[in-house]
Structures are given as C-alpha cells and as structure tokens.
DOSETI-914873 format. One record per residue (C-alpha): x negated, y negated, z; residue number from 1; residue in three letters; chain. Coordinates in nm, 3 decimals, always signed. Layout:
N
+---------+---------+---------+-----+------+-------+
:    east :   north :      up :  nr : rest : kette :
+---------+---------+---------+-----+------+-------+
:       X :       Y :       Z : NUM :  ALA :     A :
...
+---------+---------+---------+-----+------+-------+
! end
This chain:
159
+---------+---------+---------+-----+------+-------+
:    east :   north :      up :  nr : rest : kette :
+---------+---------+---------+-----+------+-------+
:  -1.736 :  -0.201 :  -1.418 :   1 :  MET :     A :
:  -2.066 :  -0.377 :  -1.523 :   2 :  SER :     A :
:  -2.202 :  -0.378 :  -1.820 :   3 :  SER :     A :
:  -2.504 :  -0.151 :  -1.717 :   4 :  ASN :     A :
:  -2.217 :  +0.117 :  -1.597 :   5 :  GLY :     A :
:  -2.038 :  +0.202 :  -1.283 :   6 :  TYR :     A :
:  -2.160 :  +0.054 :  -0.949 :   7 :  THR :     A :
:  -1.921 :  +0.158 :  -0.662 :   8 :  HIS :     A :
:  -1.770 :  +0.526 :  -0.717 :   9 :  ILE :     A :
:  -1.483 :  +0.680 :  -0.507 :  10 :  LEU :     A :
:  -1.406 :  +1.020 :  -0.444 :  11 :  VAL :     A :
:  -1.143 :  +1.154 :  -0.336 :  12 :  GLY :     A :
:  -1.189 :  +1.438 :  -0.128 :  13 :  VAL :     A :
:  -0.951 :  +1.678 :  +0.042 :  14 :  ASP :     A :
:  -1.234 :  +1.939 :  +0.126 :  15 :  PHE :     A :
:  -1.074 :  +2.196 :  -0.055 :  16 :  ALA :     A :
:  -1.319 :  +2.494 :  -0.246 :  17 :  PRO :     A :
:  -1.156 :  +2.516 :  -0.597 :  18 :  GLU :     A :
:  -1.226 :  +2.102 :  -0.557 :  19 :  SER :     A :
:  -1.637 :  +2.133 :  -0.578 :  20 :  GLU :     A :
:  -1.607 :  +2.020 :  -0.931 :  21 :  VAL :     A :
:  -1.451 :  +1.686 :  -0.880 :  22 :  VAL :     A :
:  -1.721 :  +1.638 :  -0.612 :  23 :  LEU :     A :
:  -2.038 :  +1.763 :  -0.870 :  24 :  GLU :     A :
:  -1.890 :  +1.465 :  -1.051 :  25 :  ARG :     A :
:  -1.906 :  +1.248 :  -0.824 :  26 :  ALA :     A :
:  -2.263 :  +1.343 :  -0.778 :  27 :  VAL :     A :
:  -2.319 :  +1.319 :  -1.143 :  28 :  MET :     A :
:  -2.214 :  +1.007 :  -1.195 :  29 :  MET :     A :
:  -2.350 :  +0.842 :  -0.932 :  30 :  ARG :     A :
:  -2.678 :  +0.966 :  -1.032 :  31 :  ASP :     A :
:  -2.655 :  +0.868 :  -1.331 :  32 :  ARG :     A :
:  -2.537 :  +0.524 :  -1.301 :  33 :  PHE :     A :
:  -2.757 :  +0.448 :  -0.991 :  34 :  ASP :     A :
:  -2.408 :  +0.419 :  -0.824 :  35 :  ALA :     A :
:  -2.308 :  +0.356 :  -0.479 :  36 :  ARG :     A :
:  -2.080 :  +0.697 :  -0.369 :  37 :  LEU :     A :
:  -1.780 :  +0.688 :  -0.133 :  38 :  SER :     A :
:  -1.592 :  +0.930 :  -0.005 :  39 :  LEU :     A :
:  -1.246 :  +0.925 :  +0.089 :  40 :  VAL :     A :
:  -0.982 :  +1.210 :  +0.253 :  41 :  ASN :     A :
:  -0.596 :  +1.089 :  +0.293 :  42 :  VAL :     A :
:  -0.386 :  +1.283 :  +0.612 :  43 :  VAL :     A :
:  -0.042 :  +1.274 :  +0.415 :  44 :  ASP :     A :
:  +0.106 :  +1.296 :  +0.788 :  45 :  TYR :     A :
:  +0.475 :  +1.346 :  +0.771 :  46 :  VAL :     A :
:  +0.629 :  +1.329 :  +1.148 :  47 :  ALA :     A :
:  +0.847 :  +1.636 :  +1.217 :  48 :  PRO :     A :
:  +1.196 :  +1.568 :  +1.134 :  49 :  GLY :     A :
:  +1.155 :  +1.310 :  +0.890 :  50 :  THR :     A :
:  +1.295 :  +1.346 :  +0.561 :  51 :  GLU :     A :
:  +1.137 :  +1.226 :  +0.180 :  52 :  TYR :     A :
:  +1.409 :  +1.116 :  -0.055 :  53 :  ALA :     A :
:  +1.346 :  +0.850 :  -0.318 :  54 :  GLY :     A :
:  +0.961 :  +0.750 :  -0.260 :  55 :  GLY :     A :
:  +1.085 :  +0.658 :  +0.097 :  56 :  ALA :     A :
:  +1.069 :  +0.816 :  +0.409 :  57 :  PHE :     A :
:  +1.352 :  +0.804 :  +0.623 :  58 :  VAL :     A :
:  +1.566 :  +0.894 :  +0.921 :  59 :  ALA :     A :
:  +1.475 :  +0.938 :  +1.236 :  60 :  GLU :     A :
:  +1.197 :  +1.256 :  +1.384 :  61 :  PRO :     A :
:  +1.434 :  +1.512 :  +1.519 :  62 :  ILE :     A :
:  +1.159 :  +1.608 :  +1.735 :  63 :  LEU :     A :
:  +0.936 :  +1.422 :  +1.928 :  64 :  PRO :     A :
:  +0.600 :  +1.279 :  +1.793 :  65 :  ASP :     A :
:  +0.363 :  +1.123 :  +2.072 :  66 :  ASP :     A :
:  +0.115 :  +1.124 :  +1.725 :  67 :  GLY :     A :
:  -0.075 :  +1.392 :  +1.904 :  68 :  ARG :     A :
:  -0.057 :  +1.610 :  +1.590 :  69 :  LEU :     A :
:  -0.154 :  +1.317 :  +1.367 :  70 :  GLU :     A :
:  -0.459 :  +1.226 :  +1.552 :  71 :  ARG :     A :
:  -0.585 :  +1.538 :  +1.577 :  72 :  GLU :     A :
:  -0.547 :  +1.599 :  +1.209 :  73 :  LEU :     A :
:  -0.754 :  +1.239 :  +1.185 :  74 :  LEU :     A :
:  -1.019 :  +1.377 :  +1.413 :  75 :  GLU :     A :
:  -1.081 :  +1.714 :  +1.225 :  76 :  LEU :     A :
:  -1.060 :  +1.523 :  +0.884 :  77 :  ALA :     A :
:  -1.338 :  +1.267 :  +1.028 :  78 :  GLN :     A :
:  -1.507 :  +1.670 :  +1.125 :  79 :  LYS :     A :
:  -1.502 :  +1.744 :  +0.708 :  80 :  GLU :     A :
:  -1.572 :  +1.422 :  +0.574 :  81 :  ILE :     A :
:  -1.907 :  +1.368 :  +0.797 :  82 :  ASP :     A :
:  -2.050 :  +1.740 :  +0.698 :  83 :  VAL :     A :
:  -1.968 :  +1.684 :  +0.347 :  84 :  LEU :     A :
:  -2.120 :  +1.363 :  +0.417 :  85 :  GLY :     A :
:  -2.412 :  +1.444 :  +0.538 :  86 :  GLU :     A :
:  -2.459 :  +1.690 :  +0.235 :  87 :  ARG :     A :
:  -2.426 :  +1.441 :  -0.063 :  88 :  LEU :     A :
:  -2.603 :  +1.202 :  +0.121 :  89 :  SER :     A :
:  -2.334 :  +0.974 :  +0.175 :  90 :  VAL :     A :
:  -2.411 :  +0.730 :  +0.418 :  91 :  THR :     A :
:  -2.164 :  +0.694 :  +0.727 :  92 :  ALA :     A :
:  -2.016 :  +0.373 :  +0.641 :  93 :  GLN :     A :
:  -1.853 :  +0.517 :  +0.314 :  94 :  ASP :     A :
:  -1.685 :  +0.786 :  +0.468 :  95 :  ARG :     A :
:  -1.336 :  +0.676 :  +0.469 :  96 :  ILE :     A :
:  -1.021 :  +0.813 :  +0.641 :  97 :  ILE :     A :
:  -0.683 :  +0.682 :  +0.556 :  98 :  GLU :     A :
:  -0.358 :  +0.796 :  +0.660 :  99 :  SER :     A :
:  -0.008 :  +0.816 :  +0.438 : 100 :  GLY :     A :
:  +0.067 :  +0.887 :  +0.127 : 101 :  PRO :     A :
:  -0.294 :  +0.999 :  -0.070 : 102 :  THR :     A :
:  -0.234 :  +0.761 :  -0.416 : 103 :  ALA :     A :
:  -0.124 :  +0.429 :  -0.246 : 104 :  ARG :     A :
:  -0.394 :  +0.530 :  +0.010 : 105 :  SER :     A :
:  -0.660 :  +0.561 :  -0.265 : 106 :  ILE :     A :
:  -0.541 :  +0.306 :  -0.424 : 107 :  GLN :     A :
:  -0.611 :  +0.050 :  -0.125 : 108 :  HIS :     A :
:  -0.937 :  +0.194 :  -0.039 : 109 :  VAL :     A :
:  -1.053 :  +0.087 :  -0.407 : 110 :  ALA :     A :
:  -0.928 :  -0.251 :  -0.379 : 111 :  ARG :     A :
:  -1.135 :  -0.241 :  -0.031 : 112 :  ASP :     A :
:  -1.407 :  -0.150 :  -0.111 : 113 :  ILE :     A :
:  -1.442 :  -0.264 :  -0.502 : 114 :  GLY :     A :
:  -1.516 :  +0.049 :  -0.629 : 115 :  ALA :     A :
:  -1.451 :  -0.016 :  -1.036 : 116 :  ASP :     A :
:  -1.463 :  +0.413 :  -1.090 : 117 :  LEU :     A :
:  -1.193 :  +0.639 :  -0.905 : 118 :  VAL :     A :
:  -1.226 :  +0.998 :  -0.913 : 119 :  ILE :     A :
:  -0.984 :  +1.267 :  -0.802 : 120 :  VAL :     A :
:  -0.850 :  +1.632 :  -0.890 : 121 :  GLY :     A :
:  -0.588 :  +1.754 :  -1.045 : 122 :  VAL :     A :
:  -0.382 :  +2.020 :  -0.994 : 123 :  HIS :     A :
:  -0.178 :  +2.278 :  -1.231 : 124 :  GLU :     A :
:  +0.180 :  +2.101 :  -1.167 : 125 :  ARG :     A :
:  +0.467 :  +2.279 :  -1.076 : 126 :  ASN :     A :
:  +0.855 :  +2.121 :  -1.110 : 127 :  TRP :     A :
:  +0.829 :  +1.960 :  -0.796 : 128 :  LEU :     A :
:  +0.519 :  +1.783 :  -0.921 : 129 :  GLY :     A :
:  +0.627 :  +1.684 :  -1.225 : 130 :  ARG :     A :
:  +0.959 :  +1.517 :  -1.027 : 131 :  LEU :     A :
:  +0.742 :  +1.344 :  -0.812 : 132 :  LEU :     A :
:  +0.476 :  +1.258 :  -1.029 : 133 :  GLY :     A :
:  +0.078 :  +1.319 :  -0.903 : 134 :  SER :     A :
:  -0.185 :  +1.098 :  -0.762 : 135 :  THR :     A :
:  -0.417 :  +1.024 :  -1.097 : 136 :  PRO :     A :
:  -0.059 :  +0.946 :  -1.233 : 137 :  GLN :     A :
:  +0.011 :  +0.704 :  -1.003 : 138 :  SER :     A :
:  -0.359 :  +0.518 :  -0.960 : 139 :  LEU :     A :
:  -0.355 :  +0.442 :  -1.330 : 140 :  LEU :     A :
:  -0.011 :  +0.311 :  -1.343 : 141 :  LYS :     A :
:  -0.146 :  +0.046 :  -1.080 : 142 :  HIS :     A :
:  -0.454 :  -0.031 :  -1.243 : 143 :  GLU :     A :
:  -0.710 :  -0.089 :  -0.953 : 144 :  VAL :     A :
:  -0.999 :  +0.050 :  -1.134 : 145 :  CYS :     A :
:  -1.136 :  +0.321 :  -1.384 : 146 :  ASP :     A :
:  -0.945 :  +0.668 :  -1.268 : 147 :  VAL :     A :
:  -1.146 :  +0.987 :  -1.366 : 148 :  LEU :     A :
:  -0.911 :  +1.296 :  -1.325 : 149 :  ALA :     A :
:  -1.086 :  +1.598 :  -1.271 : 150 :  VAL :     A :
:  -0.874 :  +1.922 :  -1.412 : 151 :  ARG :     A :
:  -0.969 :  +2.194 :  -1.184 : 152 :  LEU :     A :
:  -0.976 :  +2.556 :  -1.282 : 153 :  ASP :     A :
:  -0.613 :  +2.713 :  -1.295 : 154 :  ALA :     A :
:  -0.806 :  +3.039 :  -1.244 : 155 :  GLU :     A :
:  -1.010 :  +2.903 :  -0.883 : 156 :  ALA :     A :
:  -0.655 :  +2.782 :  -0.780 : 157 :  GLU :     A :
:  -0.485 :  +3.107 :  -0.828 : 158 :  ALA :     A :
:  -0.764 :  +3.319 :  -0.559 : 159 :  ASP :     A :
+---------+---------+---------+-----+------+-------+
! end
C-alpha cells in the first residue's frame, strides 16, 4: 500500500448472488483510493475419483478424465467474469480465471499482479470449514498483502 492508500485491489469472485456485497465493497475501495481493480475467479476442480487428504489430492482418478469438464468450467467462468467485468468497468486484462486450490491461486495472482489489497467474501462455516480452514485465513497466513474479508449475510445464504 502506498502512503496515499491502495493502488491495486484484487477481489475474489464466485458469481453467487449473496456475494454482491463483496463487489460493492471492492468498487467502493476502488473509487475511494482511485485504485486499479482486478477480478479473479478460481475454478477449484477436482478430477472424478481423486480424494482429498491432508491438504493434498491423492490417488489416480477412477473415471477417465480428458480435461473436457475442466475446460468447460473454465470457459463458463470466463463468460461470467467478462459479464461482471463489463458491469464493473474492469478491463479485460484485469479479469483473471485460475484453476486450482482457491486460496493458493488467489495468493499467486495477488503476487503476480502486485495487488496491495485482496477482498474476499467469508461464509458461515460448518464443522468441515473449521477443520480445513478458510480462504481469508489462508491468505492472512501467507501475508501476500492486506486482506479484507467481507462477511456474507447468513440470511441471504439460507435463501
């Protein structure tokens, strides 16, 4: 962050209606600091038959996976982020689609683009979320830059 405030803000987007508050905060911060705004969506795809254990994916896929499903997910995400980017006046170069574990992918993008603030939404967490951790927690542990975790409305999540 510069002495005048944030200069490059990265916001993690998942296209869910309840995440609109995250986008509102991101636009507010962009306008407040006259900052560059980048969007990132992470396709956290796990091939069929792959198991998650101890923070890593293990085992060979049981079902054949030619990458078609992942490509379709990436193409759909690109279409969604382009629509969102147009709505928020975010340039095409600042609309980023990544594939992999969410927190790690956001960290890499933040480093690569030189973001000085990452904004993400945080959902109510169940027992599994508490066990595995959350994206904001992981981002804070790795100290890439400042992190703003926007609490999503629990009532909106229930709808």
